C-alpha positions as CSV (number, residue, x, y, z in Angstrom):
1,M,24.5,17.7,15.7
2,R,23.9,14.0,14.9
3,G,24.7,13.0,18.5
4,T,22.1,15.3,19.9
5,T,19.4,14.1,17.5
6,M,20.2,10.5,18.5
7,A,20.1,11.4,22.2
8,R,16.7,13.1,21.7
9,L,15.4,10.0,19.8
10,M,16.5,7.6,22.6
11,A,15.0,9.9,25.3
12,A,11.6,9.9,23.4
13,L,11.7,6.1,23.0
14,G,12.5,5.7,26.7
15,L,9.6,8.0,27.7
16,G,7.2,6.1,25.5
17,L,8.3,2.8,26.9
18,A,8.0,4.0,30.4
19,A,4.5,5.3,29.7
20,L,3.5,1.9,28.4
21,L,4.9,0.0,31.3
22,T,3.3,2.3,34.0
23,Q,-0.2,1.9,32.6
24,P,-1.1,-1.8,32.8
25,G,-4.8,-1.0,33.4
26,A,-5.3,0.1,29.8
27,D,-4.4,-3.3,28.5
28,M,-6.7,-5.0,31.1
29,Q,-9.6,-2.6,30.1
30,A,-9.1,-3.5,26.4
31,R,-9.3,-7.2,27.3
32,A,-12.4,-6.8,29.4
33,Q,-14.1,-4.9,26.5
34,A,-13.2,-7.7,24.1
35,S,-14.6,-10.4,26.3
36,T,-17.9,-8.6,26.8
37,R,-18.7,-8.4,23.0
38,Q,-21.6,-10.3,21.7
39,P,-20.6,-13.5,19.9
40,T,-21.3,-13.5,16.2
41,N,-23.3,-16.2,14.5
42,V,-20.8,-18.3,12.6
43,T,-23.4,-20.7,11.1
44,A,-25.1,-18.0,9.0
45,P,-23.6,-17.8,5.6
46,Q,-22.1,-14.4,4.9
47,R,-22.6,-13.6,1.3
48,R,-20.4,-10.9,-0.1
49,R,-21.7,-8.9,-3.0
50,V,-19.2,-8.3,-5.8
51,P,-19.8,-5.1,-7.7
52,H,-20.6,-5.6,-11.3
53,I,-19.2,-3.0,-13.7
54,T,-20.1,-2.9,-17.4
55,V,-17.8,-0.9,-19.6
56,Y,-19.2,0.4,-22.9
57,P,-16.9,1.8,-25.5
58,L,-17.7,5.5,-26.2
59,S,-15.7,5.9,-29.4
60,N,-14.1,4.0,-32.2
61,Y,-10.6,4.7,-31.1
62,Y,-8.1,2.1,-29.9
63,R,-4.4,2.1,-28.8
64,E,-1.9,1.1,-31.3
65,C,1.7,0.6,-30.2
66,A,5.1,0.1,-31.9
67,F,8.0,-1.7,-30.2
68,A,11.7,-1.4,-31.0
69,L,15.1,-1.8,-29.4
70,G,17.1,1.4,-28.7
71,I,20.6,2.2,-27.5
72,E,21.0,4.1,-24.2
73,H,24.4,5.7,-23.6
74,R,25.3,5.1,-19.9
75,P,28.5,5.7,-17.9
76,S,29.1,2.0,-17.7
77,G,28.7,1.6,-21.5
78,D,26.0,1.5,-24.2
79,V,23.0,-0.7,-23.3
80,I,20.2,-2.0,-25.6
81,T,16.8,-1.4,-24.1
82,P,13.2,-2.0,-25.3
83,R,11.3,1.1,-26.4
84,Q,7.5,1.5,-26.8
85,H,5.6,4.2,-28.6
86,C,1.7,4.2,-28.5
87,W,-0.9,6.4,-30.0
88,W,-4.7,6.5,-30.5
89,A,-5.9,5.1,-33.8
90,L,-9.4,5.1,-35.4
91,R,-11.0,1.7,-36.2
């Protein structure tokens, strides 16, 4: 089954390559369109506006976290890993 899948893949790649090689006019048309575009004014400054976002807190809650080291039992042996537990607390 794997051999037939590989043969189909190679046939599809060959057909795609043949299609690309037999249509050189498409590449020439793309080049002609690119050369007929209007030149852009490079002397004019292009100012890009950066969006300004203001965030206002809607409540008096904040995240409080506790950190500790824990033991994980793995097939290769016990490993010490960092643990984190967070909750929402009122100010």
